[in-house]
N, C-alpha and C positions, 0 to 999 in steps of 0.2 A: 463026615461026608467028605468026599473025594474033592479035591480041588480045581473049580473047571479050570480050563485053559483060556486064557486070555492072548487074543492074537494086537497086532499093532493098531487096529484100530480099537478094539476096547481100550486099551492103554490110552491113544488117544484120547478118549472119549470125557475117560478120568480125570488127564488130564486138564483137559478143557474145562472141564463142572468143577474142576478143585480152584481153577485160576477166579469162576466168576457165575458161580450156576445160575444168577437172578440174570444174567446180563447174554446170557451163553445159549442158542437159539440150537434145538434139532438141527437148523436150515444153516445155521453159522457153522457147524463141524461140519454138516455135511460137502457145504462148497468146500471148506480149507480140504477135503480129502477125497475130493472128488469122486461120492457115492451119494444117494438117494436119498432124501429127509427122513421117507419112510424106515431106510434102513437105519437112520441113528436112531432113530425113535423108538423101529423093536431093540436093539443093541440094547437101549438103554433100561430096557421093561425086564431083557433079561438078565443083563447085570442088577435090577433091583430084586428082581422075585429069586436070582442066586444070593442075596446076600451080599450082594459084593458091596453094591449102592445101597446106603441106608436111610439116605436122608439129606436134606443142605439143611445149613444152621445158621441163623443171624447172626451176625459182628458186631454185636454193641457195644457202644460206647457209654461205660455205668456212669463213669464221673459225669461226664453230660448230662446227665439225666438227674445228680444228684446223690448218686452212691460214689462218696470219694476214697473208699477204701474196697480195692478188688487183695483180695489176700487168699494164698493157698498154704490150705491145714495141712501139713504132716502127720499120719496117724498109721497108731499098729491097733489092728484086730484082731485077734485069734486066726490061725488059717481056715479051719473048719466054717467058719462065719464070716469071714471076709466079704464073699459075696452076697450075702443076705443084706449084710451092716453094710456096705457100699450103695447097694437098693434103697433100703432104709434112707441112708441119707440123703436121695435127693428130693425127699419129702418134708426135710430143714429149713423153712424158710429164709430165701438169701444166698443158699447152697445151690449151685447153676453148674456145675461139672463134677463127675468123680470117679478115678483113676484107678482101678487097684492092680498094682505093685509085686511083677511074683519073686521078686528079691528082695533080703533087708530086710530089716523091724520096720523102717515105716511103711507100710506095705499098701496105704488105703491115701490116694492124695487128692485132696478134698477143695475144688474154688470154691470161694461164696464170695458176696459182696453185702457190704453193710454201708449205712450212712454213716455211721461213728463206731467209735471203739465200743460204746452198748450194744449195739448190734452184733459185733464181733463177738464180742461175750456170751449174748444169749445164744448164737448160733455156737460157742465152744460146749456151753454147757449144756447142749442141745445134744450136741453129739457126744458128748460122753455119756448121757442116760443114757444113748441107743447100744450104749458098748466098749466106742472108742476109745483108748490112751491115744490122748493128744502129745505127740514130740515136740513140736513145732509150729510157731506159724508166719509165716514172710509178704512183705508186702508186697505187691505186684505194682511193677509201674507203666509196662508195657509190652505187651504178647504181639508176636508177627508170625505168618505162618505162609505156607506156599504150596503150591501143587507139584507132587512126588516129580523132580525132572525129567527122569530117564524115559516119564513114557509121553513126555511133548517132544522128544528127540524126533527126527525124521528121521527114518529107518531108512532110505538111499542115504542117506549124507553120515550115519553116525557109523559108519564101516569105514 
């Protein structure tokens, strides 16, 4: 698929939604950029239909919900099976995200939550049964994200 060209408005829409999709309206973006709200809504629809915007995601405080263990599990999967196994891992109770890695032996990173060590042991056993070799497990203290800052730059001031 050819990469669609994005202009400054498209990039700003992505930036604004990455910052806070829940509290940012098309009208807010339109006012900020001096365009109509319908223009922004149409651009968002186009970005979604082109697969550039794939959804919005909730940031959950698992610890506040009683899931004390937030962990990343570094796994190795056979290259021919990596994508299939990564998708299957999402069906394991407690797994919240999966990343396929293109380089290195630990080519699948799985994020999971559990109430206790027994939960994490069960998750590990189920991942092993799928065909993953678990190389390492690390407890995550905090995770921080931000919007991609170059998309938020004012074009007139960035030159």
